[in-house]
C-alpha positions in Angstrom: 35.5 -48.0 27.2 33.7 -47.5 23.7 35.5 -49.5 20.7 34.7 -47.6 17.1 33.7 -50.0 15.1 33.2 -47.9 12.1 35.5 -45.0 11.5 35.8 -45.2 7.6 35.6 -42.3 5.4 32.7 -43.4 3.0 33.4 -42.7 -0.8 29.5 -42.9 -1.2 28.1 -40.3 1.4 27.7 -37.2 -0.3 29.5 -34.0 1.5 26.0 -32.1 2.0 24.2 -33.7 4.7 26.1 -37.4 4.6 23.2 -38.2 1.9 23.5 -42.1 1.1 24.3 -42.9 -2.0 23.0 -47.0 -1.2 22.6 -49.3 2.1 26.0 -48.2 3.7 27.5 -51.0 6.4 27.9 -48.6 9.8 28.5 -51.5 12.5 30.8 -54.3 11.5 30.3 -56.2 14.7 27.8 -58.8 15.4 24.5 -56.4 16.3 21.6 -58.3 15.2 17.7 -56.5 15.0 19.0 -53.2 15.4 16.3 -50.5 16.7 16.9 -47.4 16.3 15.9 -43.8 17.5 16.8 -40.2 17.5 17.6 -38.0 21.3 19.0 -35.0 21.8 22.2 -36.6 22.7 22.2 -38.4 19.4 21.3 -41.4 17.1 21.3 -44.5 19.2 20.7 -48.4 18.4 19.9 -51.2 21.1 20.8 -54.8 19.2 19.8 -58.0 20.6 22.5 -59.7 23.5 26.0 -60.2 22.1 29.1 -58.7 23.3 28.5 -60.1 26.8 26.0 -58.1 27.4 21.6 -58.2 27.4 21.1 -55.5 25.4 23.5 -53.6 23.2 24.0 -50.3 22.4 25.4 -48.3 20.1 25.5 -44.3 18.8 26.5 -41.9 16.1 25.9 -37.8 15.8 24.9 -38.2 12.2 23.1 -41.4 11.5 25.1 -41.8 7.9 28.3 -42.9 9.7 30.5 -43.1 13.0 28.5 -45.3 14.6 30.3 -46.7 18.1 29.3 -49.8 20.1 29.6 -48.9 23.4 31.4 -51.7 25.2 30.3 -52.5 28.0 27.0 -51.3 28.3 24.2 -52.8 28.7 21.0 -51.1 29.0 19.1 -54.5 30.8 21.7 -55.0 33.3 19.0 -56.5 35.4 16.0 -58.6 34.6 12.7 -58.4 36.1 11.3 -61.1 38.2 9.1 -62.6 35.0 12.0 -63.2 33.2 13.6 -66.7 33.4 17.6 -65.9 34.9 19.2 -68.6 33.3 19.8 -67.9 29.4 17.0 -65.2 29.1 17.9 -64.8 25.7 17.3 -61.0 25.5 16.2 -60.0 21.8 15.2 -57.6 19.3 14.8 -54.5 21.4 13.3 -51.0 20.4 13.3 -47.8 22.4 10.9 -45.0 22.5 10.8 -42.1 24.1 7.2 -40.7 26.2 6.4 -37.5 26.0 7.1 -37.0 29.7 11.0 -37.6 28.5 11.4 -41.1 30.1 12.6 -43.5 28.0 10.6 -47.1 27.5 12.6 -50.1 26.5 10.8 -52.8 24.5 12.3 -56.6 24.4 12.1 -59.9 24.0 12.9 -62.5 26.5 11.9 -66.1 27.7 9.2 -66.2 30.8 9.9 -68.1 33.9 7.1 -69.9 33.5 6.2 -71.0 30.4 9.5 -71.3 28.9 8.4 -69.5 25.7 9.9 -65.5 24.9 7.7 -62.8 26.0 7.2 -58.8 25.0 8.2 -57.0 27.5 8.9 -53.4 28.3 11.3 -51.4 31.0 12.0 -47.7 31.9 15.1 -45.5 32.1 15.6 -41.3 32.4 18.7 -41.8 30.3 18.5 -43.1 26.5 21.8 -45.5 27.4 20.3 -46.8 30.7 20.1 -48.6 33.2 16.6 -49.6 32.2 14.0 -51.1 34.9 11.9 -53.5 33.9 8.1 -53.5 34.6 6.9 -56.3 36.6 4.5 -57.8 34.0 5.0 -58.7 30.5 3.0 -56.7 27.7 2.1 -59.8 25.6 3.5 -63.5 25.9 1.2 -66.1 23.6 2.6 -69.0 25.4 0.1 -71.9 23.6 0.8 -70.2 20.0 4.9 -70.5 20.7 5.8 -66.8 22.6 6.0 -63.5 21.1 9.0 -61.9 20.0 10.5 -58.6 17.9 8.1 -55.7 19.5 8.5 -52.4 18.0 7.2 -49.1 19.4 4.8 -47.2 17.3 3.2 -43.6 18.3 0.7 -42.3 16.0 -0.1 -39.0 14.7 -2.6 -38.2 17.6 -0.2 -39.6 20.0 -1.7 -42.7 20.7 1.1 -45.5 21.6 1.2 -48.9 20.5 3.5 -51.6 20.3 3.6 -54.3 17.5 5.3 -58.2 17.3 5.2 -61.2 16.2 3.7 -64.5 17.6 6.7 -66.7 17.5 4.7 -70.0 16.1 7.0 -71.3 13.7 8.5 -71.9 17.4 5.7 -75.1 17.4 6.5 -75.9 13.7 8.3 -79.6 14.2 7.9 -82.1 12.1 3.9 -80.8 11.3 2.2 -78.4 9.3 3.7 -74.7 9.8 1.9 -72.5 12.8 0.4 -68.9 11.8 3.2 -66.3 12.7 0.8 -63.0 12.9 1.9 -59.7 13.5 0.2 -58.2 16.3 -0.9 -54.9 17.4 -1.1 -54.1 20.6 -2.4 -50.4 21.8 -0.7 -49.1 25.4 -2.1 -46.8 27.8 0.0 -43.1 27.7 2.6 -44.7 30.0 3.6 -47.0 26.7 3.7 -49.9 28.9 0.1 -50.5 30.2 -1.6 -52.7 27.6 -5.3 -51.6 26.6 -7.7 -54.0 25.2 -7.0 -57.1 23.1 -4.2 -56.9 20.2 -4.8 -56.9 16.8 -3.9 -59.2 14.0 -2.3 -56.9 11.2 -0.8 -59.8 8.9 0.5 -63.3 8.8 2.6 -65.6 6.3 1.5 -67.2 3.5 2.9 -69.5 0.9 5.1 -66.8 -0.5 6.8 -65.7 2.7 7.8 -68.9 3.5 7.4 -70.2 7.6 7.0 -67.0 8.6 6.8 -62.9 9.0 8.4 -61.3 11.6 10.7 -58.0 12.9 8.0 -55.2 12.4 8.5 -51.9 11.7 5.4 -49.2 11.6 5.8 -46.0 9.7 2.8 -43.5 9.1 3.1 -41.1 6.0 0.2 -38.4 4.5 -2.2 -41.1 6.1 -0.9 -44.1 5.0 0.5 -46.7 7.5 3.7 -48.6 6.1 4.1 -52.2 8.0 7.8 -53.7 7.5 8.8 -56.9 7.9 11.1 -59.9 7.1 10.3 -63.0 5.6 12.1 -66.4 5.8 14.6 -68.2 8.0 16.4 -65.2 10.0 19.9 -67.5 8.4 19.3 -68.1 5.2 19.7 -66.1 2.0 16.4 -65.8 1.7 15.6 -63.6 4.7 14.4 -60.4 3.6 12.4 -57.0 4.2 8.8 -56.6 2.9 6.0 -54.2 3.6 2.5 -53.6 3.6 0.2 -50.6 3.8 -3.2 -49.7 4.8 -5.2 -46.6 5.6 -5.8 -47.2 9.2 -3.7 -48.5 11.8 -5.6 -51.6 12.4 -5.7 -52.9 9.1 -6.8 -54.5 6.7 -3.3 -54.7 5.5 -2.1 -55.6 2.4 1.7 -56.8 1.5 3.1 -54.8 -1.4 3.5 -57.3 -4.1 6.7 -57.4 -6.9 8.1 -55.3 -8.8 7.2 -52.8 -5.5 8.6 -55.6 -2.9 10.7 -57.1 -1.2 12.3 -53.5 -0.1 15.8 -55.5 0.7 16.9 -59.1 -0.6 20.2 -60.7 -0.9 22.4 -59.5 -3.7 21.3 -56.1 -3.4 24.3 -53.4 -3.4 26.1 -51.4 -0.7 28.9 -49.8 0.3 31.0 -53.1 1.1 29.3 -55.2 -1.9 26.2 -57.1 -2.1 23.9 -57.9 0.7 23.3 -60.9 2.2 20.4 -62.3 4.6 19.2 -58.5 5.0 16.2 -58.1 7.6 15.1 -57.1 10.6 14.6 -53.5 9.6 13.7 -50.5 11.5 12.0 -47.1 10.5 14.1 -44.1 12.0 11.3 -41.7 10.3 10.1 -41.8 6.5 13.4 -41.0 4.8 15.7 -44.0 6.6 16.4 -47.0 8.0 18.2 -49.6 9.6 18.6 -53.0 9.2 20.8 -56.0 9.9 22.4 -58.0 7.6 25.4 -61.1 7.2 29.1 -59.1 7.3 30.5 -61.1 4.4 27.5 -61.2 2.2 26.8 -64.9 2.7 26.9 -66.6 6.1 25.6 -65.9 9.3 28.8 -67.0 10.9 30.4 -64.0 9.6 28.0 -61.7 12.2 25.1 -59.9 11.5 26.4 -56.1 10.9 24.5 -52.6 11.0 23.4 -51.0 7.6 21.5 -47.9 7.6 19.8 -46.3 4.2 17.3 -43.2 3.0 14.4 -43.8 2.0 11.5 -42.4 0.2 7.9 -43.1 0.9 5.0 -42.0 -1.6 1.8 -43.1 -2.8 2.1 -46.6 -1.0 5.3 -47.7 -2.2 8.6 -47.7 -0.5 11.9 -47.3 -2.0 15.3 -47.5 -1.4 17.4 -44.1 -2.4 
């Protein structure tokens, strides 16, 4: 039975079209790394493992309010053979819909061979699943620390891609920091088969701390916008920034202050200052979703889901 996590009436929502006056928390449970999609059945979000399932699912009729986590619904109840069966650590899912109507779930899980995270894909005829995993992973980068945080993207010409992070910081230890590049992988029309080698879009620099991660791609009026998070996910330094390019393969230029980061701890929301905002996902050129600490201070309170309206123009993104 569905459990409504947010049935509040938001005084900051304008009656015409549910316009958002500022970032609004719509799920106050622990639902990290929301990947969002609009379908004929409503808006859906998919989150990192929790609440007893591998891939959490939530939905809303209007995006701005009324989000409900679907208790007991696991989008990926059966894992494919390449995934470790004990503590698979299924993280950061994202869902797209193919031209033939099939839904494709991208996810992160630990491979049985190598012990590092890989990017996988699964398909379903229903948005809520269950999804059936592909026999092989899309990308692993085992020697470089693994691969996490996939996000699907369809370019204007119909070409499919997935962007993800090489998890180099998993190798850091006491030595020098390893690269954590964001990779663009072209896919066949089935949206699950890799085509050629991946292309590096950005990597961390000193301003990003130990890593960049959680990418999402958007194209508006010929410009590509790549959102990403920096710093440790469990700290108040976690944020959302973005880079821009005129070609999907780059080169990408990270946008600097005062136009970025897009979201940082201390920014306002309908429930008070944000803490540790990150894992943002573009729905379209007007809306995003992201997670943040529920109490604004600590990951121990769980990471709920916020939604916000954005404006994208002339190489800049702003929160409306």
